C-alpha positions, 0 to 999 in steps of 0.5 A: 198501165205499162203504156201509161208509164212509158208515155209518162217517161217519154213525156218527162224526157221530152219536157227535159229536152224542150227545157234545154232547147228553150235555154238557147239564145232567142232568135233575132229578126223573126218574121213575127212574134206570135203570142198564143191565146188562152181563155178570156175572163169577161172579154178581158185578158186575165193574168195567165194570158197577160204573162204571155203578152208581157213576155211577147212585148219584151221579146218583140222589143229585143229581137225585132227588125224593120219588118217583124210584126206582133201576132196575138193569136186566138179565136172566139170560144163558145163562152167568150164575148169576143175573139182572144186575138182581139182582146190581146191586141187591145192589151198590147196597144194599151201597154205601149205597142204601136198599132201598126206592128200588131196584126191579130189572128182571130180564127184559131180554136186550137194550138195547131190552128194558132201556128198554121194561121199565124204563119200565113198572117206573118207571111202576108204581113211581112211580104206587104211590108217588104214590097215597097223596097223589093217589088220582086218579092211574091207571097208564099202559099201557106197553111191550107193552100200550101198543103193542097199543093203538097209535093210541089214545094216545101212544108210551111215555114221551110222556105220557097221562092220568098225567104221565110224567117222563123216565128218566135212563139210565146206561150206559158212554160207548161205549154211550150213543149207541146207547142214546139212539138206541134210546130215540128209536126206542121213544118212551121219553123219556130222557136218557142219560149215560155212565160212563168206560170203561177205554181198553184196552176202548174200541176193541173196544167202539166196533167192537161198537157200530158193528156193532150200529148197522149191524144196527139200520139193515140194510135201508138199508145193504143198499140202499146197499151194492147201489147202490154195488156196481152203480156199482162194477161199471159203472165197472169195466166202462167202464174195461175196455171191457166197456161202451161209452159 
């Protein structure tokens, strides 16, 4: 119980800090605006995901430069007829985006994979866009390939022989803190912004995010839970005269 209470307090403080961070000016000229996927309904974009995509379109229009791309990111779930990234790209083009600016990422199954795979897509696509103007630019290993060469270079998104700019990641407000936490964990330089979410959805979404954050730090919480259980048993033993002090 003590461990759960401490975790809840920590998560509340983290969300407060993340909310403050989200209020800082949105970065200009990112390598990509990445919209994180969520479940499709009959293969189509539902309102929850549409809110992310609409904010992504707005952010892209306001903060892009000549090489910025839009990456709708999401793979195909077991109950989905097609990848989320594909449906999201279709939605973006139908709502006025230039198809040449939209590069779908369709392999990811988790938020962590959204970030890792999108960073690689952004690096490859932006490098290709720059090549006609600067043939000296070379691709930077990212994702799995960069992790294989750990110790020989910086983490994903932290620079290399080719300049890498941050990603601007778009999701819903309830999901933004965990996406920001994961980006820091992975070493992906990103600013995360959140679209508004219907109020009726917030309580269940907050609970799901809380559980997901606990799982990210499960070893720490298991240790704290074990210690708090031991302290509780000791105090109970003293109170019932099981343990003489």
